[in-house]
TORPA-4810 file (N, C-alpha, C, O; in nm, 3 decimals):
<nodes>
NODE_1_-2.537_2.024_1.181_-2.405_2.060_1.197_-2.323_1.930_1.082_-2.373_1.818_1.068_M
NODE_2_-2.267_1.950_1.051_-2.181_1.889_0.944_-2.069_1.776_1.019_-1.971_1.830_1.069_R
NODE_3_-2.079_1.601_1.030_-1.997_1.573_1.052_-1.827_1.579_1.000_-1.826_1.609_0.881_R
NODE_4_-1.706_1.562_1.048_-1.585_1.568_1.006_-1.586_1.475_0.967_-1.653_1.387_1.022_A
NODE_5_-1.517_1.450_0.857_-1.466_1.333_0.769_-1.344_1.259_0.859_-1.259_1.319_0.924_R
NODE_6_-1.357_1.126_0.845_-1.240_1.056_0.900_-1.148_1.031_0.778_-1.175_1.020_0.658_T
NODE_7_-1.002_1.022_0.863_-0.886_0.995_0.737_-0.900_0.902_0.681_-0.832_0.919_0.579_L
NODE_8_-0.963_0.774_0.673_-1.051_0.733_0.612_-1.111_0.754_0.520_-1.066_0.703_0.418_D
NODE_9_-1.222_0.828_0.508_-1.289_0.901_0.451_-1.196_0.978_0.357_-1.222_1.005_0.239_E
NODE_10_-1.111_1.003_0.408_-1.006_1.122_0.307_-0.976_1.053_0.227_-1.020_1.074_0.114_I
NODE_11_-0.896_0.948_0.250_-0.791_0.862_0.191_-0.877_0.804_0.088_-0.838_0.812_-0.029_I
NODE_12_-1.005_0.737_0.118_-1.106_0.688_0.008_-1.131_0.802_-0.138_-1.113_0.806_-0.259_Q
NODE_13_-1.179_0.875_-0.038_-1.198_0.993_-0.178_-1.088_1.010_-0.303_-1.106_1.031_-0.423_S
NODE_14_-0.949_0.989_-0.213_-0.844_1.074_-0.310_-0.838_0.901_-0.443_-0.828_0.891_-0.565_E
NODE_15_-0.844_0.843_-0.377_-0.833_0.648_-0.415_-0.945_0.641_-0.497_-0.979_0.526_-0.523_L
NODE_16_-1.014_0.734_-0.547_-1.126_0.651_-0.673_-1.093_0.591_-0.801_-1.176_0.521_-0.859_K
NODE_17_-0.963_0.618_-0.856_-0.942_0.606_-1.001_-0.785_0.521_-0.950_-0.700_0.533_-0.861_D
NODE_18_-0.811_0.432_-1.067_-0.697_0.342_-1.086_-0.555_0.418_-1.057_-0.509_0.393_-0.946_E
NODE_19_-0.479_0.507_-1.138_-0.395_0.581_-1.142_-0.338_0.666_-1.011_-0.222_0.704_-0.997_D
NODE_20_-0.435_0.684_-0.928_-0.432_0.739_-0.795_-0.393_0.627_-0.672_-0.326_0.654_-0.573_S
NODE_21_-0.452_0.493_-0.704_-0.406_0.369_-0.617_-0.275_0.290_-0.678_-0.203_0.204_-0.627_R
NODE_22_-0.274_0.340_-0.781_-0.171_0.237_-0.803_-0.002_0.359_-0.776_0.103_0.297_-0.758_N
NODE_23_0.006_0.511_-0.776_0.049_0.574_-0.738_0.100_0.554_-0.586_0.217_0.543_-0.551_E
NODE_24_-0.037_0.552_-0.489_-0.029_0.526_-0.376_0.034_0.436_-0.314_0.095_0.444_-0.208_Y
NODE_25_0.014_0.323_-0.403_0.113_0.215_-0.396_0.231_0.209_-0.417_0.293_0.127_-0.348_V
NODE_26_0.289_0.270_-0.492_0.415_0.247_-0.520_0.472_0.399_-0.449_0.594_0.414_-0.449_R
NODE_27_0.396_0.499_-0.396_0.445_0.577_-0.267_0.514_0.484_-0.113_0.615_0.513_-0.048_C
NODE_28_0.424_0.378_-0.094_0.435_0.310_0.016_0.522_0.196_-0.012_0.553_0.160_0.102_A
NODE_29_0.593_0.102_-0.108_0.671_0.059_-0.155_0.778_0.083_-0.127_0.863_0.014_-0.071_V
NODE_30_0.780_0.228_-0.179_0.926_0.352_-0.157_0.939_0.353_-0.017_1.042_0.337_0.049_E
NODE_31_0.828_0.373_0.021_0.851_0.392_0.194_0.897_0.318_0.248_0.986_0.347_0.327_D
NODE_32_0.849_0.170_0.227_0.902_0.049_0.270_1.020_0.052_0.301_1.069_0.050_0.413_F
NODE_33_1.083_0.060_0.174_1.221_0.008_0.128_1.334_0.136_0.193_1.455_0.115_0.208_F
NODE_34_1.266_0.272_0.228_1.329_0.313_0.291_1.316_0.317_0.417_1.428_0.332_0.466_E
NODE_35_1.231_0.310_0.500_1.228_0.284_0.656_1.204_0.161_0.745_1.233_0.142_0.863_N
NODE_36_1.110_0.039_0.604_1.156_-0.076_0.659_0.949_-0.058_0.730_0.922_-0.176_0.753_G
NODE_37_0.863_-0.003_0.755_0.768_-0.021_0.814_0.649_-0.060_0.775_0.549_0.004_0.741_D
NODE_38_0.679_-0.224_0.790_0.557_-0.282_0.699_0.408_-0.238_0.733_0.326_-0.225_0.642_E
NODE_39_0.373_-0.213_0.877_0.231_-0.171_0.861_0.202_-0.030_0.803_0.082_-0.014_0.783_I
NODE_40_0.274_0.066_0.772_0.203_0.141_0.645_0.245_0.068_0.521_0.209_0.122_0.416_E
NODE_41_0.314_-0.041_0.511_0.249_-0.050_0.358_0.133_-0.147_0.341_0.057_-0.165_0.245_L
NODE_42_0.142_-0.208_0.466_0.026_-0.290_0.470_-0.114_-0.238_0.482_-0.214_-0.290_0.433_L
NODE_43_-0.109_-0.142_0.546_-0.196_-0.061_0.551_-0.250_0.087_0.447_-0.324_0.178_0.485_L
NODE_44_-0.197_0.074_0.335_-0.214_0.104_0.230_-0.233_0.057_0.127_-0.271_0.119_0.028_A
NODE_45_-0.201_-0.108_0.139_-0.273_-0.224_0.024_-0.450_-0.177_0.119_-0.546_-0.143_0.050_I
NODE_46_-0.460_-0.184_0.242_-0.598_-0.226_0.289_-0.632_-0.087_0.196_-0.694_-0.119_0.094_R
NODE_47_-0.610_0.041_0.206_-0.707_0.148_0.181_-0.724_0.128_0.018_-0.826_0.157_-0.043_Q
NODE_48_-0.620_0.080_-0.034_-0.659_0.065_-0.202_-0.744_-0.058_-0.230_-0.812_-0.060_-0.333_V
NODE_49_-0.747_-0.150_-0.156_-0.831_-0.225_-0.184_-0.964_-0.201_-0.160_-1.052_-0.244_-0.234_A
NODE_50_-0.994_-0.112_-0.028_-1.104_-0.071_-0.011_-1.120_0.036_-0.124_-1.237_0.067_-0.144_I
NODE_51_-1.069_0.070_-0.167_-1.119_0.206_-0.236_-1.154_0.147_-0.390_-1.205_0.216_-0.478_A
NODE_52_-1.113_-0.003_-0.405_-1.110_-0.091_-0.555_-1.248_-0.136_-0.485_-1.329_-0.060_-0.432_G
NODE_53_-1.255_-0.267_-0.496_-1.390_-0.341_-0.512_-1.398_-0.414_-0.390_-1.491_-0.489_-0.361_E
NODE_54_-1.283_-0.387_-0.307_-1.395_-0.398_-0.130_-1.337_-0.475_-0.070_-1.284_-0.545_-0.157_G
NODE_55_-1.299_-0.527_0.060_-1.179_-0.618_0.114_-1.296_-0.777_0.102_-1.256_-0.888_0.139_L
NODE_56_-1.423_-0.756_0.049_-1.523_-0.898_0.051_-1.470_-0.969_-0.072_-1.454_-1.089_-0.094_S
NODE_57_-1.444_-0.843_-0.160_-1.412_-0.915_-0.337_-1.281_-0.969_-0.314_-1.250_-1.083_-0.349_V
NODE_58_-1.210_-0.893_-0.258_-1.060_-0.918_-0.244_-1.041_-1.077_-0.159_-0.965_-1.168_-0.191_L
NODE_59_-1.123_-1.073_-0.060_-1.093_-1.182_0.028_-1.133_-1.303_-0.067_-1.049_-1.392_-0.078_S
NODE_60_-1.253_-1.315_-0.137_-1.292_-1.417_-0.203_-1.180_-1.448_-0.314_-1.140_-1.563_-0.335_A
NODE_61_-1.125_-1.313_-0.399_-1.055_-1.384_-0.493_-0.914_-1.460_-0.420_-0.843_-1.532_-0.491_K
NODE_62_-0.887_-1.443_-0.303_-0.771_-1.461_-0.309_-0.806_-1.625_-0.185_-0.731_-1.720_-0.164_I
NODE_63_-0.877_-1.611_-0.155_-0.953_-1.726_-0.065_-0.936_-1.739_0.087_-0.941_-1.849_0.143_G
NODE_64_-0.916_-1.622_0.152_-0.914_-1.644_0.249_-1.081_-1.550_0.337_-1.175_-1.492_0.282_I
NODE_65_-1.057_-1.569_0.456_-1.161_-1.485_0.506_-1.178_-1.288_0.497_-1.097_-1.208_0.450_S
NODE_66_-1.285_-1.267_0.548_-1.256_-1.134_0.495_-1.239_-1.045_0.600_-1.227_-0.924_0.583_E
NODE_67_-1.237_-1.129_0.765_-1.165_-1.102_0.910_-1.015_-1.151_0.898_-0.920_-1.086_0.941_D
NODE_68_-1.005_-1.269_0.838_-0.807_-1.287_0.848_-0.783_-1.191_0.748_-0.661_-1.179_0.757_V
NODE_69_-0.810_-1.137_0.684_-0.749_-1.065_0.527_-0.753_-0.886_0.617_-0.663_-0.804_0.603_L
NODE_70_-0.861_-0.866_0.691_-0.881_-0.775_0.762_-0.730_-0.779_0.876_-0.644_-0.690_0.874_G
NODE_71_-0.727_-0.858_0.936_-0.627_-0.881_1.020_-0.477_-0.851_0.991_-0.401_-0.770_1.043_S
NODE_72_-0.453_-0.961_0.871_-0.346_-0.899_0.798_-0.305_-0.768_0.780_-0.192_-0.725_0.802_I
NODE_73_-0.406_-0.703_0.737_-0.422_-0.590_0.653_-0.376_-0.496_0.746_-0.293_-0.420_0.696_L
NODE_74_-0.417_-0.461_0.938_-0.434_-0.437_1.034_-0.218_-0.438_1.064_-0.135_-0.349_1.083_T
NODE_75_-0.212_-0.557_1.056_-0.050_-0.603_1.147_-0.111_-0.674_1.261_-0.057_-0.686_1.371_G
NODE_76_-0.200_-0.711_1.235_-0.235_-0.766_1.365_-0.220_-0.957_1.339_-0.247_-1.037_1.429_K
NODE_77_-0.181_-0.992_1.220_-0.185_-1.067_1.161_-0.056_-1.106_1.064_-0.028_-1.050_0.959_E
NODE_78_0.028_-1.232_1.134_0.137_-1.201_1.024_0.134_-1.268_0.844_0.078_-1.369_0.801_D
NODE_79_0.172_-1.222_0.812_0.131_-1.285_0.660_0.269_-1.301_0.584_0.370_-1.231_0.588_I
NODE_80_0.229_-1.448_0.493_0.338_-1.521_0.446_0.333_-1.451_0.284_0.240_-1.407_0.217_S
NODE_81_0.478_-1.464_0.260_0.497_-1.410_0.101_0.394_-1.453_-0.005_0.361_-1.393_-0.108_L
NODE_82_0.352_-1.567_0.044_0.258_-1.619_-0.069_0.143_-1.553_-0.052_0.093_-1.508_-0.155_E
NODE_83_0.088_-1.535_0.049_-0.046_-1.452_0.050_-0.038_-1.320_0.006_-0.128_-1.271_-0.062_T
NODE_84_0.088_-1.243_0.047_0.121_-1.146_-0.009_0.134_-1.138_-0.168_0.061_-1.049_-0.212_F
NODE_85_0.190_-1.190_-0.245_0.190_-1.224_-0.343_0.019_-1.193_-0.403_-0.036_-1.093_-0.450_R
NODE_86_-0.022_-1.321_-0.376_-0.184_-1.340_-0.406_-0.269_-1.212_-0.381_-0.360_-1.179_-0.457_K
NODE_87_-0.239_-1.153_-0.288_-0.322_-0.988_-0.212_-0.272_-0.897_-0.342_-0.355_-0.839_-0.410_I
NODE_88_-0.142_-0.890_-0.368_-0.089_-0.763_-0.485_-0.120_-0.825_-0.676_-0.136_-0.761_-0.780_L
NODE_89_-0.117_-0.991_-0.643_-0.159_-0.982_-0.774_-0.340_-0.992_-0.817_-0.378_-0.999_-0.934_S
NODE_90_-0.423_-0.992_-0.713_-0.563_-0.971_-0.738_-0.599_-0.843_-0.699_-0.719_-0.821_-0.686_A
NODE_91_-0.505_-0.736_-0.673_-0.521_-0.641_-0.710_-0.434_-0.534_-0.816_-0.415_-0.414_-0.797_L
NODE_92_-0.391_-0.611_-0.924_-0.352_-0.588_-0.987_-0.189_-0.561_-1.016_-0.138_-0.544_-1.127_G
NODE_93_-0.131_-0.561_-0.907_0.004_-0.573_-0.882_0.128_-0.709_-0.925_0.095_-0.824_-0.954_F
NODE_94_0.248_-0.665_-0.919_0.352_-0.757_-0.955_0.424_-0.731_-0.856_0.453_-0.618_-0.816_S
NODE_95_0.471_-0.871_-0.793_0.599_-0.859_-0.740_0.697_-0.949_-0.771_0.716_-1.071_-0.773_L
NODE_96_0.772_-0.810_-0.801_0.894_-0.888_-0.854_1.074_-0.833_-0.761_1.087_-0.734_-0.690_K
NODE_97_1.179_-0.933_-0.795_1.262_-0.913_-0.718_1.386_-0.860_-0.827_1.410_-0.918_-0.933_L
NODE_98_1.443_-0.763_-0.788_1.565_-0.734_-0.869_1.695_-0.727_-0.807_1.713_-0.618_-0.753_I
NODE_99_1.797_-0.813_-0.796_1.875_-0.803_-0.746_2.055_-0.792_-0.835_2.118_-0.859_-0.918_C
NODE_100_2.077_-0.648_-0.742_2.236_-0.610_-0.771_2.329_-0.644_-0.690_2.366_-0.606_-0.579_N
NODE_101_2.369_-0.747_-0.787_2.505_-0.832_-0.693_2.629_-0.752_-0.787_2.641_-0.752_-0.910_I
NODE_102_2.739_-0.665_-0.653_2.847_-0.599_-0.688_2.951_-0.699_-0.607_3.072_-0.678_-0.610_Q
</nodes>
């Protein structure tokens, strides 16, 4: 009997190439600004990290343990803006703030 795939496995199969990962993060950021759900954004970043080099490589790049990184990316531990910037940077993204003051 064939085992059913988990949601994580399905998402990972869709994030095999860099373009797909970039689009996934872009959509997650848009959703965050529309609905404010930070956990959804962090989980999307977690999926992209796993699909790329993996959480262990990412945690080594940013200098925190894999356990702490996992807790951050599942919303179990608070994240500072600096750590968020480091995670994005290590994944090849940048964080820019554009203000339109009227």
